[in-house]
C-alpha positions as CSV (number, residue, x, y, z in Angstrom):
1,M,-85.5,-49.4,-17.9
2,G,-82.3,-49.7,-19.9
3,N,-82.8,-53.5,-20.2
4,P,-86.5,-54.4,-19.7
5,T,-85.8,-58.1,-20.1
6,G,-82.7,-58.3,-17.8
7,F,-84.7,-60.1,-15.1
8,L,-85.1,-63.0,-17.6
9,Q,-81.4,-63.0,-18.6
10,F,-79.7,-62.7,-15.2
11,D,-80.0,-64.4,-11.9
12,R,-79.6,-62.7,-8.5
13,E,-76.0,-62.9,-7.4
14,A,-74.5,-61.7,-4.1
15,P,-71.0,-60.3,-3.9
16,T,-68.2,-62.7,-3.0
17,K,-66.8,-62.7,0.5
18,V,-63.4,-63.2,2.0
19,P,-63.2,-66.9,3.0
20,V,-64.3,-67.7,6.6
21,A,-60.9,-68.9,7.8
22,E,-59.3,-65.7,6.6
23,R,-61.9,-63.1,7.7
24,L,-61.9,-64.5,11.2
25,K,-58.4,-63.3,11.7
26,S,-59.5,-59.6,11.8
27,F,-62.5,-57.3,12.4
28,H,-62.3,-55.8,8.9
29,E,-65.2,-55.8,6.5
30,F,-65.1,-58.9,4.2
31,V,-67.8,-58.4,1.5
32,N,-66.2,-57.7,-1.8
33,R,-67.4,-55.3,-4.5
34,F,-69.1,-56.5,-7.7
35,D,-67.0,-56.1,-10.9
36,D,-68.4,-53.8,-13.5
37,T,-70.0,-56.6,-15.5
38,E,-71.8,-58.1,-12.6
39,L,-73.0,-54.7,-11.3
40,N,-74.5,-54.1,-14.7
41,H,-76.2,-57.5,-14.7
42,Q,-77.7,-56.9,-11.2
43,S,-79.0,-53.5,-12.1
44,A,-80.5,-54.9,-15.3
45,R,-82.7,-57.2,-13.3
46,C,-84.8,-54.1,-12.2
47,M,-87.8,-54.3,-14.6
48,N,-90.6,-52.1,-15.9
49,C,-92.9,-53.3,-13.1
50,G,-95.5,-50.5,-13.6
51,V,-96.0,-49.9,-9.9
52,P,-92.6,-50.0,-8.1
53,F,-93.6,-51.3,-4.6
54,C,-90.0,-51.0,-3.5
55,H,-90.7,-47.3,-3.0
56,S,-93.2,-48.1,-0.3
57,G,-91.1,-50.9,1.1
58,C,-88.3,-48.4,1.8
59,P,-89.2,-46.1,4.7
60,L,-87.1,-43.4,3.0
61,G,-89.0,-43.7,-0.2
62,N,-85.8,-44.2,-2.2
63,I,-86.3,-43.8,-6.0
64,I,-85.0,-47.3,-6.7
65,P,-85.9,-48.1,-10.3
66,E,-84.4,-44.7,-11.5
67,F,-81.1,-45.2,-9.7
68,N,-81.0,-48.8,-11.0
69,D,-81.4,-47.6,-14.5
70,A,-78.7,-45.0,-14.1
71,V,-76.3,-47.7,-12.8
72,Y,-77.2,-49.9,-15.8
73,R,-76.3,-47.0,-18.1
74,K,-73.1,-46.3,-16.0
75,S,-74.4,-42.8,-15.3
76,W,-72.8,-42.7,-11.9
77,K,-73.3,-39.0,-11.0
78,E,-77.0,-39.3,-11.9
79,A,-77.3,-42.4,-9.8
80,Y,-75.7,-40.7,-6.8
81,E,-77.9,-37.6,-7.2
82,I,-81.0,-39.7,-7.3
83,L,-80.0,-41.8,-4.3
84,S,-78.8,-38.9,-2.1
85,A,-82.0,-37.0,-2.8
86,T,-83.8,-39.3,-0.3
87,N,-81.0,-40.9,1.7
88,N,-78.4,-38.9,3.7
89,F,-76.3,-42.0,4.5
90,P,-76.5,-44.7,1.8
91,E,-73.0,-45.9,2.9
92,F,-74.7,-47.0,6.2
93,T,-77.9,-48.5,4.8
94,G,-76.0,-50.2,2.1
95,R,-74.1,-52.1,4.7
96,I,-76.5,-52.8,7.6
97,C,-80.1,-52.2,6.5
98,P,-82.2,-55.5,6.3
99,A,-83.5,-54.2,3.0
100,P,-87.3,-54.0,3.4
101,C,-87.3,-52.6,-0.2
102,E,-86.2,-56.0,-1.5
103,S,-89.1,-57.7,0.3
104,A,-91.4,-55.4,-1.6
105,C,-89.7,-55.9,-5.0
106,V,-92.2,-56.9,-7.6
107,L,-89.7,-59.4,-9.1
108,G,-89.7,-61.1,-5.7
109,I,-93.2,-62.4,-6.2
110,N,-91.8,-65.4,-8.1
111,Q,-88.1,-64.8,-8.4
112,P,-85.3,-63.6,-6.1
113,P,-85.6,-59.8,-5.8
114,V,-83.2,-57.3,-7.2
115,T,-80.0,-56.8,-5.1
116,I,-81.1,-53.2,-4.2
117,E,-79.0,-52.9,-1.0
118,E,-75.8,-53.9,-2.7
119,I,-76.5,-51.6,-5.7
120,E,-77.1,-48.8,-3.2
121,K,-73.8,-49.4,-1.5
122,H,-72.0,-49.5,-4.9
123,I,-73.5,-46.2,-5.9
124,I,-72.2,-44.3,-2.9
125,E,-68.8,-45.9,-2.9
126,I,-68.3,-45.2,-6.6
127,A,-69.5,-41.6,-5.9
128,F,-66.8,-41.2,-3.3
129,D,-64.2,-42.8,-5.5
130,K,-65.1,-40.4,-8.4
131,G,-65.2,-37.3,-6.1
132,F,-68.9,-36.6,-6.5
133,V,-69.5,-36.4,-2.8
134,Q,-68.5,-32.9,-1.7
135,P,-69.5,-30.6,1.2
136,K,-72.6,-28.6,0.3
137,K,-72.3,-24.8,0.6
138,I,-74.9,-23.3,2.8
139,N,-75.6,-19.9,1.2
140,I,-78.1,-18.4,3.7
141,R,-78.1,-18.7,7.5
142,T,-81.3,-18.1,9.5
143,G,-79.6,-17.1,12.7
144,K,-81.6,-19.9,14.6
145,K,-79.7,-22.4,16.7
146,V,-80.7,-26.1,17.1
147,A,-79.3,-28.6,19.6
148,V,-79.4,-32.2,18.4
149,I,-78.9,-34.6,21.3
150,G,-77.6,-38.0,20.1
151,S,-75.5,-38.7,17.1
152,G,-76.9,-42.0,15.9
153,P,-78.5,-42.2,12.4
154,A,-81.6,-40.3,13.5
155,G,-79.6,-37.4,15.1
156,L,-77.2,-37.2,12.2
157,A,-80.0,-37.1,9.6
158,A,-81.9,-34.4,11.6
159,A,-78.6,-32.4,11.9
160,A,-77.8,-32.7,8.2
161,Q,-81.3,-31.6,7.1
162,L,-81.5,-28.7,9.6
163,N,-78.1,-27.5,8.5
164,Y,-79.2,-27.5,4.9
165,A,-82.2,-25.4,5.9
166,G,-79.7,-22.8,7.1
167,H,-79.9,-23.2,10.9
168,L,-76.8,-23.5,13.1
169,V,-76.7,-27.1,14.4
170,I,-74.7,-28.4,17.4
171,V,-74.8,-32.1,18.0
172,Y,-74.2,-33.4,21.6
173,E,-72.9,-36.9,22.0
174,R,-72.3,-38.5,25.4
175,D,-69.6,-40.9,24.2
176,D,-66.1,-40.0,23.0
177,A,-67.0,-39.9,19.3
178,P,-70.1,-39.4,17.2
179,G,-72.1,-42.3,15.6
180,G,-74.2,-43.8,18.4
181,L,-74.8,-47.5,17.7
182,L,-73.2,-47.1,14.3
183,R,-69.9,-46.6,16.0
184,Y,-70.1,-48.7,19.2
185,G,-73.0,-51.1,18.5
186,I,-72.3,-52.4,15.0
187,P,-69.2,-54.5,14.7
188,D,-66.4,-53.3,12.5
189,F,-66.7,-56.4,10.3
190,K,-70.1,-55.1,9.2
191,L,-69.3,-51.3,9.3
192,E,-65.7,-50.1,9.6
193,K,-65.6,-46.8,11.4
194,W,-63.7,-44.9,8.7
195,V,-67.0,-45.0,6.8
196,I,-68.6,-43.0,9.7
197,D,-65.6,-40.7,10.0
198,R,-65.6,-39.9,6.2
199,R,-69.2,-38.7,6.5
200,L,-68.7,-36.8,9.7
201,E,-65.8,-34.9,8.1
202,L,-68.2,-33.8,5.3
203,M,-70.8,-32.7,7.9
204,E,-68.3,-30.6,9.8
205,K,-67.1,-28.9,6.6
206,E,-70.8,-28.1,6.0
207,G,-70.9,-26.3,9.3
208,I,-72.3,-28.8,11.8
209,V,-70.5,-28.7,15.2
210,F,-70.1,-31.9,17.3
211,E,-69.6,-31.8,21.0
212,C,-68.5,-35.2,22.4
213,N,-68.2,-36.4,26.0
214,A,-71.2,-34.2,26.4
215,N,-73.9,-36.0,28.4
216,V,-76.9,-33.8,28.6
217,G,-78.5,-34.0,32.0
218,V,-75.1,-35.1,33.5
219,N,-72.2,-32.9,32.6
220,V,-74.2,-30.6,30.4
221,P,-77.1,-29.0,32.3
222,V,-80.5,-29.2,30.6
223,K,-81.1,-25.6,31.5
224,D,-78.2,-24.5,29.4
225,I,-79.6,-26.3,26.4
226,L,-83.1,-24.9,26.8
227,D,-81.9,-21.4,27.4
228,N,-79.4,-21.2,24.5
229,Y,-81.2,-22.9,21.6
230,D,-84.3,-22.1,19.6
231,A,-85.2,-25.7,19.2
232,V,-84.0,-29.1,20.6
233,V,-84.1,-32.5,18.9
234,V,-83.7,-35.5,21.3
235,A,-82.5,-38.5,19.4
236,G,-80.7,-40.5,22.1
237,G,-82.0,-43.9,21.0
238,S,-83.6,-46.7,22.9
239,T,-80.9,-47.7,25.3
240,V,-82.3,-49.7,28.2
241,P,-81.8,-53.3,27.4
242,R,-84.3,-56.1,28.0
243,N,-83.3,-58.1,31.0
244,L,-83.7,-61.9,31.7
245,P,-84.6,-62.0,35.4
246,V,-84.0,-65.7,36.2
247,K,-82.0,-67.2,39.1
248,G,-78.3,-66.5,38.8
249,R,-78.7,-63.4,36.6
250,E,-76.2,-61.6,38.9
251,L,-73.4,-64.0,38.2
252,K,-70.0,-63.0,36.8
253,G,-70.1,-64.0,33.1
254,V,-73.7,-62.8,32.3
255,H,-73.6,-59.6,30.3
256,Y,-75.8,-57.5,28.0
257,A,-74.8,-57.8,24.3
258,M,-74.1,-54.1,23.9
259,E,-71.6,-54.1,26.8
260,F,-69.7,-56.8,24.9
261,L,-70.0,-55.3,21.4
262,K,-69.1,-51.7,22.5
263,Q,-66.1,-52.9,24.4
264,Q,-64.7,-54.7,21.4
265,N,-65.3,-51.7,19.1
266,K,-63.4,-49.5,21.5
267,F,-60.5,-52.0,21.6
268,N,-60.6,-52.0,17.8
269,A,-60.3,-48.2,17.8
270,E,-57.4,-48.6,20.2
271,K,-59.4,-46.8,22.9
272,N,-59.7,-47.7,26.6
273,P,-63.3,-48.7,27.4
274,F,-62.8,-47.5,31.0
275,A,-61.3,-44.1,30.0
276,N,-64.4,-42.0,30.9
277,G,-63.9,-42.6,34.6
278,E,-66.4,-43.8,37.2
279,I,-69.5,-43.8,35.0
280,E,-67.9,-45.9,32.3
281,S,-66.2,-48.3,34.8
282,N,-69.6,-49.0,36.4
283,I,-70.9,-50.1,33.0
284,Y,-67.8,-52.2,32.2
285,P,-66.5,-53.6,35.5
286,E,-64.4,-56.1,33.7
287,I,-63.0,-57.0,30.3
288,I,-65.5,-59.3,28.5
289,N,-63.8,-61.8,26.3
290,A,-65.0,-65.1,24.7
291,Y,-61.6,-66.7,24.3
292,G,-61.7,-70.4,25.1
293,K,-65.2,-70.2,26.5
294,N,-68.5,-71.9,25.8
295,V,-70.6,-68.9,24.8
296,V,-74.4,-68.7,24.8
297,V,-76.1,-65.9,23.0
298,I,-79.7,-65.4,24.1
299,G,-81.7,-63.7,21.3
300,G,-82.1,-64.6,17.7
301,G,-81.9,-61.1,16.0
302,D,-79.1,-59.1,14.3
303,T,-77.5,-58.1,17.6
304,G,-77.3,-61.8,18.6
305,S,-75.7,-62.5,15.2
306,D,-73.2,-59.7,15.9
307,C,-72.3,-61.3,19.2
308,I,-71.6,-64.6,17.3
309,G,-69.3,-63.0,14.8
310,T,-67.4,-61.1,17.5
311,S,-67.1,-64.2,19.7
312,K,-65.7,-66.2,16.8
313,R,-63.1,-63.6,16.2
314,Q,-62.2,-63.6,19.9
315,G,-61.6,-67.4,19.8
316,A,-64.6,-68.8,21.6
317,K,-64.5,-72.6,22.3
318,S,-68.2,-73.0,21.2
319,I,-71.1,-70.7,20.4
320,T,-74.8,-71.5,20.9
321,Q,-77.6,-69.1,20.0
322,L,-80.9,-69.5,21.7
323,E,-84.3,-68.1,20.6
324,L,-87.5,-68.2,22.6
325,L,-89.7,-68.2,19.5
326,P,-90.2,-71.1,17.1
327,Q,-88.0,-71.5,14.1
328,P,-89.2,-69.2,11.3
329,P,-90.1,-70.6,7.9
330,K,-87.6,-70.4,5.0
331,S,-90.2,-69.0,2.6
332,R,-93.3,-66.8,2.7
333,T,-96.5,-68.3,4.1
334,H,-100.1,-67.1,3.6
335,Q,-99.7,-65.1,6.8
336,M,-96.9,-63.0,5.3
337,P,-97.9,-62.3,1.7
338,W,-95.9,-60.2,-0.7
339,P,-95.2,-57.2,-0.4
340,T,-95.2,-57.3,3.4
341,Y,-91.9,-57.7,5.3
342,P,-91.7,-61.5,5.9
343,M,-90.3,-63.0,9.2
344,L,-88.2,-65.7,7.6
345,L,-85.3,-67.9,8.7
346,K,-82.2,-65.7,8.3
347,T,-78.7,-67.1,8.0
348,T,-76.2,-64.3,8.5
349,S,-72.6,-64.2,7.7
350,S,-71.9,-64.8,11.4
351,H,-74.0,-68.0,11.3
352,E,-72.0,-69.1,8.3
353,E,-68.8,-68.7,10.4
354,G,-70.1,-71.4,12.8
355,C,-72.5,-71.7,15.7
356,E,-75.3,-74.0,17.0
357,R,-78.8,-72.5,16.8
358,A,-81.8,-73.6,18.9
359,W,-85.4,-72.4,18.8
360,S,-88.3,-72.6,21.3
361,V,-85.9,-72.8,24.2
362,A,-86.1,-70.9,27.5
363,T,-83.4,-70.3,30.1
364,K,-84.4,-71.5,33.5
365,E,-81.3,-70.7,35.6
366,F,-77.7,-69.5,35.4
367,M,-75.6,-71.8,37.5
368,H,-72.2,-71.3,39.1
369,D,-69.2,-73.2,40.2
370,E,-67.5,-73.3,43.6
371,Q,-65.8,-69.9,42.9
372,G,-69.1,-68.3,42.0
373,N,-68.4,-68.1,38.3
374,L,-71.0,-68.9,35.7
375,C,-70.4,-72.5,34.5
376,T,-73.8,-74.0,33.3
377,L,-77.2,-73.0,31.9
378,K,-80.4,-74.8,32.7
379,L,-82.7,-74.9,29.7
380,V,-86.1,-76.2,28.8
381,D,-87.8,-76.7,25.4
382,L,-91.1,-74.9,24.8
383,E,-94.2,-75.9,23.0
384,W,-95.9,-72.9,21.2
385,K,-99.5,-72.5,20.5
386,S,-100.6,-70.9,17.2
387,G,-103.0,-67.9,17.1
388,E,-105.7,-67.3,14.5
389,D,-103.2,-65.5,12.3
390,G,-100.8,-68.4,12.4
391,R,-98.3,-66.6,14.7
392,A,-97.0,-68.0,17.9
393,A,-99.4,-67.1,20.8
394,G,-98.3,-68.4,24.1
395,F,-96.3,-71.5,25.1
396,E,-95.9,-74.2,27.7
397,E,-92.7,-75.9,28.9
398,T,-92.2,-79.4,27.4
399,K,-92.1,-82.0,30.1
400,G,-88.9,-84.0,30.3
401,T,-86.8,-81.6,28.3
402,E,-85.0,-79.8,31.1
403,R,-81.3,-80.0,30.7
404,E,-78.0,-78.3,31.4
405,I,-75.3,-77.1,29.0
406,P,-71.8,-75.8,29.8
407,C,-71.4,-72.1,29.5
408,E,-68.9,-69.6,30.8
409,L,-70.2,-66.5,29.0
410,V,-73.8,-65.4,28.3
411,L,-74.7,-62.5,26.1
412,L,-78.2,-61.2,26.4
413,A,-79.2,-59.9,23.0
414,M,-83.0,-59.5,23.5
415,G,-83.4,-56.0,22.3
416,F,-84.1,-52.7,24.1
417,V,-87.3,-51.7,25.9
418,H,-87.2,-47.9,26.0
419,P,-84.9,-44.9,26.3
420,Q,-83.2,-43.9,29.6
421,Y,-85.5,-41.5,31.4
422,E,-83.3,-40.5,34.3
423,G,-81.2,-37.5,33.6
424,M,-82.0,-35.6,30.4
425,L,-85.6,-36.6,29.8
426,A,-86.5,-36.3,33.5
427,D,-84.9,-32.8,33.7
428,M,-86.7,-31.7,30.6
429,K,-90.0,-33.0,32.1
430,I,-90.7,-34.8,28.9
431,D,-93.9,-37.0,28.8
432,V,-93.5,-40.6,27.8
433,D,-96.1,-43.0,26.3
434,E,-97.3,-46.4,27.6
435,R,-94.1,-48.1,26.3
436,K,-92.0,-45.4,28.1
437,N,-90.8,-44.0,24.8
438,V,-90.8,-40.2,24.4
439,K,-94.3,-39.1,23.6
440,A,-94.3,-37.0,20.4
441,D,-97.0,-36.6,17.8
442,N,-96.5,-38.8,14.8
443,K,-97.0,-35.9,12.4
444,A,-95.4,-33.0,14.3
445,Y,-92.6,-35.0,16.2
446,Q,-93.2,-32.4,19.0
447,T,-93.2,-33.2,22.7
448,N,-95.2,-31.6,25.5
449,N,-92.5,-28.9,25.5
450,K,-93.1,-27.1,22.2
451,K,-89.4,-26.4,21.5
452,I,-88.3,-30.0,22.1
453,F,-88.8,-32.5,19.3
454,A,-88.0,-36.3,19.3
455,A,-86.9,-38.7,16.5
456,G,-85.6,-42.2,16.0
457,D,-85.7,-45.0,18.5
458,M,-86.2,-42.6,21.4
459,R,-89.6,-41.8,19.9
460,R,-90.7,-44.9,18.0
461,G,-88.9,-47.6,20.0
462,Q,-86.2,-50.0,18.8
463,S,-86.2,-50.1,15.0
464,L,-84.1,-50.2,11.8
465,V,-81.4,-47.8,10.7
466,V,-83.5,-46.8,7.7
467,W,-86.4,-45.9,10.0
468,A,-84.0,-43.8,12.1
469,I,-82.8,-41.8,9.1
470,T,-86.4,-41.4,8.0
471,E,-87.4,-40.1,11.4
472,G,-84.5,-37.7,11.5
473,R,-85.3,-36.2,8.1
474,E,-89.0,-35.9,8.9
475,C,-88.4,-34.4,12.3
476,A,-86.0,-31.9,10.8
477,A,-88.8,-30.7,8.5
478,K,-91.1,-30.1,11.4
479,V,-88.4,-28.3,13.4
480,D,-87.7,-26.0,10.4
481,A,-91.4,-25.2,10.1
482,F,-91.6,-24.5,13.8
483,L,-88.5,-22.2,13.7
484,K,-90.2,-20.1,11.0
485,T,-92.8,-19.2,13.5
486,V,-90.3,-18.2,16.2
487,N,-89.1,-14.6,16.3
């Protein structure tokens, strides 16, 4: 490394942020860039650790020490080439990945780990600034056609890699613009959509075709896809949300988190969330707005955090986030040793903006006023039992803790259970596993129909953006190998 003692000289620092009062006035990104000196210091903290466990911590296998060294030496093109060799979209992962690489950083054994995610984001943004990111020329075309269904990170990664292999790739997206959850699930204050559009423009110049408002199995017949393509990649994500079937669930004011987040992202893009006709209006029968309301977010993960930040910007009266599980520890325990990914208490930028948080709480009932509108939640505290591994293993309601809190808007942010089977997957007669995900071999990514492959959350279940990109890349390699056997 360029500075083998940098980790002794410099502390971990995070970039500055726009002050809370100011950033709540808009949906723009608010994390500032490091100046040149601080970026140099942060990259200098990457040490000669012998075995860089960050490689295995990152599902993409990013070559992290090498690009950190290039950043330290201000060799920006070299840093970009190292990073882009393993990661198609560092501008996405540098903004929204939970950075499992940092959990595996050797320095993290007894010091704060290297700011790998921020360095990654700086590399790609500097590369764009300096003009290093250019469309790649595809010199040889194979004559084979591949349909990629779904334009989230898995579908985009598969499309990019298959295009580089020389195949003609058409990406089908059922919404009005590509990006999947990157576009309509992640709030703009974490990922502004010009970042996606910048990458899509490059992919189109490289020869990839995007077909939007193209819902395979609805307005695009599955037969047309199977008849006209040599291979198909299904990468539609895990889209069926986990429900909370308690009394009053049907009340006006109880919504899935993704309904709320997607609607706001469409408004930010100056689009009508009801514009796609009857199908869209069934999903969004009303405008969901937190202004002046007591908001309760049920679910303690990143989607719940996104709901908090969005509600704050809409002008919520109060925000409470509920989590069924116990409060996580602030530091590693013996049940989560380095270099495993630890389940620690996470305070996001949205939490910093203001909300109440409660753990070990269950919702008993959604209650309504005389007009039938949601007005109150009935809650109860839980007492968790610990299993042999120290993890929560079953609970009981705590007697005497039942209570009611005011609430006019509930956002269910409890994750997704599996992909939608009706329509495309059913028409393709694709087998699913015991969790109702697409059944595809872990090594071949191939379904029971040999020309149909699966990648991303649709295959592995709800996961991280970095895993989706990894799946798309690996699936593309298997599709390419398959196409070499097809006449």
